PLY file of the C-alpha trace (Angstrom):
ply
format ascii 1.0
element vertex 500
property float x
property float y
property float z
element edge 499
property int vertex1
property int vertex2
end_header
0.00 0.00 0.00
1.30 3.46 -0.90
2.51 5.44 2.11
3.04 9.17 2.66
4.34 11.21 5.56
3.48 14.57 7.10
3.77 16.27 10.49
0.13 17.17 11.16
-2.70 15.38 9.36
-6.16 16.98 9.44
-9.33 15.15 8.43
-12.10 17.49 7.25
-12.02 20.93 5.61
-14.80 22.92 7.25
-13.91 25.94 9.34
-12.51 23.75 12.13
-10.21 21.81 9.81
-9.13 24.86 7.84
-8.38 26.81 11.03
-6.33 23.88 12.28
-4.47 23.57 8.99
-3.55 27.25 8.71
-2.55 27.58 12.37
-0.45 24.40 12.30
1.31 25.48 9.12
2.14 28.82 10.72
4.15 26.93 13.35
6.32 25.50 10.59
4.80 22.03 10.58
4.19 20.12 7.37
0.41 19.87 7.07
-1.80 17.59 5.01
-5.55 18.21 4.84
-7.92 15.43 3.74
-11.23 16.63 2.27
-13.78 13.92 1.54
-15.74 16.16 -0.83
-14.66 16.95 -4.37
-13.24 20.41 -5.00
-16.64 21.80 -6.09
-18.32 20.80 -2.79
-15.44 21.47 -0.43
-15.95 23.27 2.84
-18.07 20.97 5.01
-21.05 22.22 6.98
-19.42 25.63 7.37
-20.05 26.40 3.72
-23.81 26.14 4.27
-23.79 28.50 7.25
-25.22 32.01 7.31
-21.88 33.10 8.77
-22.95 34.46 12.18
-20.20 34.49 14.82
-20.83 34.84 18.57
-17.90 36.41 20.40
-17.17 38.57 23.40
-17.03 42.30 22.63
-17.02 45.40 24.80
-18.72 47.81 22.43
-18.62 49.48 19.06
-14.84 49.97 19.26
-14.40 46.18 19.26
-16.67 45.83 16.23
-14.97 48.56 14.20
-11.64 46.77 13.47
-13.39 43.52 12.60
-15.54 45.10 9.89
-12.82 47.34 8.48
-14.26 50.56 9.88
-17.86 51.56 10.49
-19.31 54.50 8.60
-20.61 57.53 10.47
-24.16 56.58 9.45
-23.73 53.05 10.86
-22.50 54.44 14.16
-25.48 56.79 14.36
-28.27 54.38 13.55
-26.97 51.20 15.24
-26.77 50.57 18.97
-24.19 47.76 19.06
-24.31 47.33 22.82
-21.80 44.84 24.24
-21.46 41.15 25.07
-19.44 40.24 28.13
-17.77 36.99 29.08
-20.34 36.62 31.84
-23.22 37.00 29.37
-21.69 34.39 27.07
-21.32 31.89 29.91
-24.87 32.59 31.06
-26.33 32.09 27.58
-24.49 28.79 27.15
-25.58 27.65 30.59
-29.20 28.65 30.18
-29.81 27.07 26.77
-27.95 23.85 27.66
-29.74 23.57 31.02
-26.34 24.17 32.66
-24.94 20.87 31.40
-22.22 22.37 29.18
-18.84 21.03 30.33
-16.97 23.95 31.88
-13.65 23.20 30.15
-15.32 23.28 26.75
-17.28 26.45 27.54
-14.12 28.16 28.78
-12.21 27.23 25.64
-14.95 28.79 23.50
-15.64 31.96 25.50
-12.09 32.88 26.52
-10.71 32.46 23.00
-13.62 33.91 21.01
-12.36 37.48 20.68
-8.72 36.61 19.88
-9.80 33.97 17.36
-12.00 36.50 15.54
-9.01 38.82 15.19
-6.87 35.91 14.01
-9.46 34.96 11.36
-9.46 38.56 10.15
-5.67 38.40 9.75
-6.09 35.28 7.60
-8.34 37.17 5.20
-11.82 36.45 6.58
-13.93 39.60 6.21
-16.73 40.55 8.59
-19.84 42.72 8.42
-22.22 43.94 11.13
-24.92 41.29 11.54
-27.94 43.51 11.00
-30.31 40.65 10.08
-30.60 39.17 13.58
-31.15 42.48 15.34
-34.20 44.55 16.18
-35.15 47.03 13.43
-37.16 49.89 14.88
-39.72 52.05 13.09
-37.40 55.07 12.98
-34.79 53.11 11.02
-32.48 52.53 13.97
-31.13 49.09 14.84
-30.71 47.69 18.34
-28.24 44.82 18.69
-29.19 42.04 21.12
-25.57 41.14 21.93
-23.63 37.98 21.14
-23.62 37.57 17.39
-22.83 41.13 16.38
-20.96 40.29 13.18
-21.26 37.88 10.29
-18.76 36.69 7.72
-18.87 38.60 4.46
-20.22 36.06 1.98
-21.57 33.85 4.78
-20.28 30.27 4.85
-19.02 30.51 1.29
-16.99 33.60 2.22
-15.44 31.85 5.21
-14.56 28.80 3.13
-13.05 30.79 0.27
-10.95 32.95 2.60
-9.61 30.07 4.66
-8.87 27.84 1.65
-6.95 30.77 0.16
-5.03 31.11 3.43
-4.28 27.38 3.52
-3.01 27.42 -0.05
-0.96 30.54 0.64
0.63 28.90 3.67
1.49 25.75 1.72
-0.98 23.24 3.15
-1.17 20.05 1.07
-4.88 19.54 0.34
-6.23 16.23 -1.00
-9.79 16.27 -2.38
-12.11 13.28 -2.82
-10.01 11.71 -0.06
-12.02 9.81 2.55
-10.41 8.70 5.81
-11.32 5.08 6.50
-9.53 4.11 9.70
-6.90 5.30 12.11
-3.43 3.80 12.25
-2.07 3.19 15.73
0.77 1.42 17.47
2.00 1.09 21.04
2.87 4.81 21.05
-0.58 6.03 19.97
-2.19 7.22 16.73
0.30 7.57 13.88
-1.88 8.27 10.84
-4.89 7.20 8.81
-5.75 4.90 5.97
-7.51 6.94 3.28
-9.26 6.17 0.02
-9.12 8.32 -3.11
-10.74 7.16 -6.34
-11.15 3.66 -4.81
-7.41 3.45 -4.17
-6.28 3.07 -0.58
-3.12 4.60 0.84
-1.61 5.41 4.23
-0.64 8.82 5.56
1.64 8.76 8.60
1.85 11.78 10.91
3.05 12.91 14.31
-0.47 14.13 15.06
-3.93 13.53 13.59
-6.73 16.10 14.03
-10.24 14.84 13.36
-12.40 17.76 12.17
-14.84 15.96 9.89
-18.13 16.78 11.57
-20.91 14.82 13.18
-23.37 12.26 11.80
-26.23 14.54 10.71
-26.13 13.28 7.09
-26.25 9.61 8.14
-29.89 8.47 8.42
-28.97 5.24 10.18
-26.87 6.96 12.84
-29.50 9.66 13.32
-32.13 7.03 14.06
-29.79 5.02 16.30
-28.68 7.94 18.44
-31.31 10.68 18.10
-34.31 8.34 18.06
-37.34 7.32 15.97
-38.36 9.54 13.04
-34.98 11.24 12.77
-34.35 9.46 9.48
-37.15 11.71 8.19
-35.40 14.97 9.05
-34.08 17.09 6.20
-30.34 17.77 6.18
-29.46 21.48 6.13
-25.73 21.05 5.47
-23.11 18.85 3.87
-23.99 15.39 2.60
-20.50 14.26 3.57
-20.96 14.56 7.34
-21.78 10.91 7.96
-19.89 10.27 11.20
-16.68 8.83 9.73
-14.42 10.52 12.26
-16.54 9.50 15.23
-16.67 5.89 14.04
-12.90 5.72 13.52
-12.19 7.16 16.95
-14.70 4.94 18.75
-13.21 1.92 16.97
-9.90 2.48 18.77
-11.48 3.10 22.16
-12.12 6.85 22.25
-14.63 7.98 24.87
-18.02 9.11 23.55
-19.10 12.25 25.37
-21.86 14.81 25.44
-25.44 14.89 24.19
-25.48 12.02 21.68
-29.27 12.18 21.47
-29.20 15.93 20.83
-28.63 18.13 17.81
-29.05 21.57 16.29
-32.33 21.36 14.39
-34.50 24.21 13.21
-37.64 25.11 11.31
-37.00 24.29 7.63
-39.29 24.75 4.62
-41.30 21.67 3.71
-40.37 22.13 0.04
-36.63 21.84 0.75
-34.79 18.81 -0.68
-34.04 15.93 1.69
-30.37 16.93 1.65
-29.48 20.56 1.04
-27.50 21.71 -1.98
-24.91 24.47 -2.14
-26.96 26.49 -4.62
-29.70 26.85 -1.99
-27.59 27.75 1.04
-29.93 29.00 3.77
-32.95 30.01 1.66
-35.13 27.36 3.32
-34.66 28.59 6.90
-37.86 29.75 8.56
-36.78 31.46 11.77
-39.32 34.28 12.13
-41.83 32.29 14.18
-41.68 35.04 16.84
-43.82 37.21 14.54
-46.85 34.89 14.67
-47.89 31.46 15.90
-47.06 27.89 14.88
-49.66 25.12 14.68
-49.57 21.39 13.96
-51.86 19.13 11.92
-54.30 19.02 14.82
-54.63 22.79 14.49
-52.96 23.31 17.88
-50.00 25.36 19.04
-47.25 23.20 20.60
-44.50 25.51 21.87
-43.96 29.03 23.20
-43.05 31.12 20.15
-41.97 34.03 22.35
-39.95 32.21 25.00
-36.75 34.11 24.19
-34.92 35.88 21.38
-34.57 33.97 18.13
-30.86 33.18 18.54
-31.55 31.28 21.76
-34.56 29.24 20.63
-34.40 28.47 16.91
-31.94 25.57 17.14
-34.32 23.40 19.18
-37.49 24.04 17.15
-36.78 21.32 14.59
-37.03 18.61 17.24
-40.39 19.99 18.37
-41.74 19.93 14.80
-40.46 16.40 14.17
-42.54 15.21 17.14
-45.77 16.54 15.58
-48.19 14.48 13.46
-46.72 14.01 9.99
-43.52 15.84 11.06
-45.04 19.07 9.77
-46.25 22.40 11.13
-47.43 25.74 9.78
-46.18 29.19 10.73
-49.11 31.63 10.70
-48.81 35.42 10.27
-51.14 38.31 9.72
-50.16 41.41 7.73
-48.21 42.97 10.61
-46.19 39.83 11.26
-45.64 39.14 7.56
-44.23 42.63 7.13
-41.33 41.70 9.45
-40.40 38.42 7.74
-36.91 38.08 6.29
-36.30 37.73 2.58
-35.92 33.95 2.43
-39.64 33.64 3.18
-40.36 35.16 -0.23
-38.30 32.82 -2.40
-40.27 30.97 -5.04
-39.57 27.58 -3.43
-41.47 28.50 -0.26
-44.37 26.28 0.80
-46.51 29.40 1.15
-50.23 30.05 1.36
-51.92 33.45 1.46
-55.54 34.62 1.69
-57.75 37.51 2.73
-59.44 35.60 5.56
-58.34 32.90 7.99
-61.10 30.63 6.67
-59.81 30.99 3.11
-56.24 30.47 4.30
-56.87 27.21 6.13
-59.01 25.89 3.26
-55.83 25.78 1.16
-53.91 23.69 3.69
-54.24 19.92 3.34
-53.95 17.64 6.35
-54.87 20.19 9.03
-57.88 20.18 11.36
-59.51 23.35 10.06
-62.10 23.75 12.80
-59.47 23.34 15.53
-57.15 25.78 13.73
-59.75 28.55 13.68
-60.54 27.90 17.34
-56.83 28.05 18.23
-56.40 31.44 16.55
-59.53 32.79 18.24
-58.40 31.57 21.68
-54.91 32.96 21.14
-56.20 36.38 20.11
-58.49 36.56 23.14
-55.70 35.59 25.57
-53.26 38.39 24.68
-52.50 40.87 27.44
-53.74 44.22 26.23
-52.20 46.13 29.13
-48.60 45.50 27.99
-47.31 47.37 24.91
-45.68 45.48 22.06
-41.93 46.22 21.88
-39.79 44.32 19.35
-36.61 45.84 20.81
-36.65 43.67 23.92
-38.42 40.80 25.64
-41.52 42.87 26.25
-43.62 40.63 28.51
-46.59 41.07 26.17
-47.78 37.51 26.53
-50.95 35.47 26.86
-52.95 34.39 29.88
-54.98 31.24 30.45
-53.53 29.15 27.61
-52.04 25.70 28.17
-49.05 26.81 26.08
-48.33 30.52 26.53
-46.65 32.94 24.21
-44.43 34.81 26.66
-43.37 37.82 24.58
-44.32 39.69 21.41
-47.89 38.37 21.30
-50.05 40.20 18.78
-53.44 39.13 17.50
-53.59 37.28 14.19
-56.26 39.64 12.91
-55.14 41.93 10.09
-55.43 40.59 6.51
-53.93 39.35 4.36
-52.89 36.20 6.23
-49.96 33.92 5.39
-49.03 30.34 6.28
-45.71 28.54 5.67
-45.43 24.76 5.86
-42.30 23.72 7.76
-40.57 20.57 8.95
-37.40 19.65 10.82
-34.03 20.55 9.33
-30.97 19.12 11.10
-27.75 21.16 11.08
-25.27 19.30 13.28
-25.20 16.73 16.08
-24.08 17.48 19.64
-22.58 14.13 20.63
-18.84 13.75 20.17
-15.57 12.71 21.75
-14.17 13.50 25.19
-11.23 15.87 24.86
-9.12 17.92 27.26
-8.56 21.68 27.12
-6.00 21.15 24.32
-8.45 19.08 22.25
-6.52 15.88 22.89
-8.87 12.90 22.61
-9.34 10.68 25.66
-10.07 6.96 25.71
-12.81 5.14 27.62
-10.50 4.92 30.64
-10.16 8.75 30.62
-6.56 8.63 29.40
-5.13 10.70 26.57
-4.78 8.86 23.26
-1.33 10.06 22.10
-1.33 11.70 18.68
-5.10 12.09 18.35
-6.96 15.44 18.51
-10.50 16.57 17.66
-12.11 19.87 16.69
-15.46 21.37 15.72
-18.51 19.11 15.72
-16.29 16.18 16.71
-16.04 17.50 20.27
-18.71 16.47 22.78
-19.77 18.22 25.96
-20.22 21.81 24.78
-23.84 21.86 23.57
-26.80 20.05 25.13
-30.42 20.32 23.95
-29.83 23.71 22.31
-27.10 26.23 21.53
-26.67 30.02 21.29
-26.83 31.10 17.65
-23.42 31.88 16.15
-21.49 29.75 18.64
-21.15 26.76 16.28
-18.86 28.48 13.79
-17.06 30.21 16.65
-16.41 26.88 18.36
-15.15 25.40 15.10
-12.54 28.12 14.62
-11.49 28.18 18.28
-11.13 24.42 18.67
-9.43 23.99 15.28
-6.81 26.56 16.21
-6.44 25.12 19.73
-6.01 21.56 18.44
-3.38 22.62 15.92
-1.30 24.40 18.55
-1.26 21.29 20.73
-0.62 19.05 17.72
2.33 21.18 16.62
3.71 21.00 20.16
3.37 17.23 20.02
5.28 17.18 16.74
8.07 19.34 18.18
8.29 17.17 21.28
8.56 14.01 19.18
11.28 15.59 17.05
13.34 16.59 20.10
13.11 13.07 21.52
14.49 11.44 18.37
0 1
1 2
2 3
3 4
4 5
5 6
6 7
7 8
8 9
9 10
10 11
11 12
12 13
13 14
14 15
15 16
16 17
17 18
18 19
19 20
20 21
21 22
22 23
23 24
24 25
25 26
26 27
27 28
28 29
29 30
30 31
31 32
32 33
33 34
34 35
35 36
36 37
37 38
38 39
39 40
40 41
41 42
42 43
43 44
44 45
45 46
46 47
47 48
48 49
49 50
50 51
51 52
52 53
53 54
54 55
55 56
56 57
57 58
58 59
59 60
60 61
61 62
62 63
63 64
64 65
65 66
66 67
67 68
68 69
69 70
70 71
71 72
72 73
73 74
74 75
75 76
76 77
77 78
78 79
79 80
80 81
81 82
82 83
83 84
84 85
85 86
86 87
87 88
88 89
89 90
90 91
91 92
92 93
93 94
94 95
95 96
96 97
97 98
98 99
99 100
100 101
101 102
102 103
103 104
104 105
105 106
106 107
107 108
108 109
109 110
110 111
111 112
112 113
113 114
114 115
115 116
116 117
117 118
118 119
119 120
120 121
121 122
122 123
123 124
124 125
125 126
126 127
127 128
128 129
129 130
130 131
131 132
132 133
133 134
134 135
135 136
136 137
137 138
138 139
139 140
140 141
141 142
142 143
143 144
144 145
145 146
146 147
147 148
148 149
149 150
150 151
151 152
152 153
153 154
154 155
155 156
156 157
157 158
158 159
159 160
160 161
161 162
162 163
163 164
164 165
165 166
166 167
167 168
168 169
169 170
170 171
171 172
172 173
173 174
174 175
175 176
176 177
177 178
178 179
179 180
180 181
181 182
182 183
183 184
184 185
185 186
186 187
187 188
188 189
189 190
190 191
191 192
192 193
193 194
194 195
195 196
196 197
197 198
198 199
199 200
200 201
201 202
202 203
203 204
204 205
205 206
206 207
207 208
208 209
209 210
210 211
211 212
212 213
213 214
214 215
215 216
216 217
217 218
218 219
219 220
220 221
221 222
222 223
223 224
224 225
225 226
226 227
227 228
228 229
229 230
230 231
231 232
232 233
233 234
234 235
235 236
236 237
237 238
238 239
239 240
240 241
241 242
242 243
243 244
244 245
245 246
246 247
247 248
248 249
249 250
250 251
251 252
252 253
253 254
254 255
255 256
256 257
257 258
258 259
259 260
260 261
261 262
262 263
263 264
264 265
265 266
266 267
267 268
268 269
269 270
270 271
271 272
272 273
273 274
274 275
275 276
276 277
277 278
278 279
279 280
280 281
281 282
282 283
283 284
284 285
285 286
286 287
287 288
288 289
289 290
290 291
291 292
292 293
293 294
294 295
295 296
296 297
297 298
298 299
299 300
300 301
301 302
302 303
303 304
304 305
305 306
306 307
307 308
308 309
309 310
310 311
311 312
312 313
313 314
314 315
315 316
316 317
317 318
318 319
319 320
320 321
321 322
322 323
323 324
324 325
325 326
326 327
327 328
328 329
329 330
330 331
331 332
332 333
333 334
334 335
335 336
336 337
337 338
338 339
339 340
340 341
341 342
342 343
343 344
344 345
345 346
346 347
347 348
348 349
349 350
350 351
351 352
352 353
353 354
354 355
355 356
356 357
357 358
358 359
359 360
360 361
361 362
362 363
363 364
364 365
365 366
366 367
367 368
368 369
369 370
370 371
371 372
372 373
373 374
374 375
375 376
376 377
377 378
378 379
379 380
380 381
381 382
382 383
383 384
384 385
385 386
386 387
387 388
388 389
389 390
390 391
391 392
392 393
393 394
394 395
395 396
396 397
397 398
398 399
399 400
400 401
401 402
402 403
403 404
404 405
405 406
406 407
407 408
408 409
409 410
410 411
411 412
412 413
413 414
414 415
415 416
416 417
417 418
418 419
419 420
420 421
421 422
422 423
423 424
424 425
425 426
426 427
427 428
428 429
429 430
430 431
431 432
432 433
433 434
434 435
435 436
436 437
437 438
438 439
439 440
440 441
441 442
442 443
443 444
444 445
445 446
446 447
447 448
448 449
449 450
450 451
451 452
452 453
453 454
454 455
455 456
456 457
457 458
458 459
459 460
460 461
461 462
462 463
463 464
464 465
465 466
466 467
467 468
468 469
469 470
470 471
471 472
472 473
473 474
474 475
475 476
476 477
477 478
478 479
479 480
480 481
481 482
482 483
483 484
484 485
485 486
486 487
487 488
488 489
489 490
490 491
491 492
492 493
493 494
494 495
495 496
496 497
497 498
498 499
């Protein structure tokens, strides 16, 4: 079998793998990057992302250098606020029900700001993330903190910039190259067996970094670990994230860790393909449920649409929809709510219905209990607190009273025509279960001992997210852990060289 050698071998070329490759090469190590996808589909799940990044920042002066200088108009009309370390920790704790492993949370939060600056130096360009913020009637914008910037060009922009950096630094990139199994000896992991065009070969290395994602594109693994009906979920990202890295690591005794029955899953248009395609990107996301109500086939609401801001609730909505009859739901808006919907709602592929009355609207929807639907809307409208003003700039406390499932904030009657409905289902983005690693991303075995030579980054790491996640922290974690793993891997390489 053909054999090659390198210092640091990285499996997977999403943002985690690319960050690891560039950072390792900057230490002087020889770096080889295996990308399972062909050149045209390179970039992993990161390439499908909307590019939001959640990082600590103290105010507008921290945003300015990231975006290349804010204009005077931007400074006047946007209140950027701030996002402290304490707020970041609290958001992670709250949405994960305080299960997030402290070492993993610390790695993310404490390195978020410096990693953003490092990405900018590699050529990644950022813009203020206006889409996720509150747009007031006077044209001003109030930032909610956390994800204040996005990558220019979204996931595609991140991928292009980091591939350019990797090529500039001299990283050896192999496309259509699938890692099959790890190579190990008495000293630890020493490489992988890979397959390219049905030809197998070995790559030996001082350190191997697994950064090839979770198992969200593997229907069998989804059903085994996430549970019944998960084979029916639509895949929002890369078709190549089928759990290869996790399987290889578990095969040699790595410790599974974290929320293996959990994942990032959101409200996704019913007309979307079963597995997303690069040409579509994020056009099928349906995250404006705060502006109306969501009902199932029984015509009933089934979750609190106003429980919190969008960034802290959207990633768990897919699971709730998947549990409904037929794995489908409908987002319902009146004219006021529809006016606030983002542009992807208007694409021609949308499973959209519109009518001048609620009766005419529901008559177009097949498979829904129409009588129960009309009763649900009537009960919802009657339950809204009229003594609390509607305020989209904050959690306003304008909720409902007397309903089995409340809407806690931003409740407005579904009463002004025309009315719109959007059919949605579950779209899975990435899985939360992964491998146990230490603060340097070194993989541990089932006896809680370090496996020499083996590191993990990005979705491969378990213990950070449980049940839910704060929007923008996935890409941030990928970059942070990729860079962290590469630093430790390069150290390992240097140590091995000095011992020879």
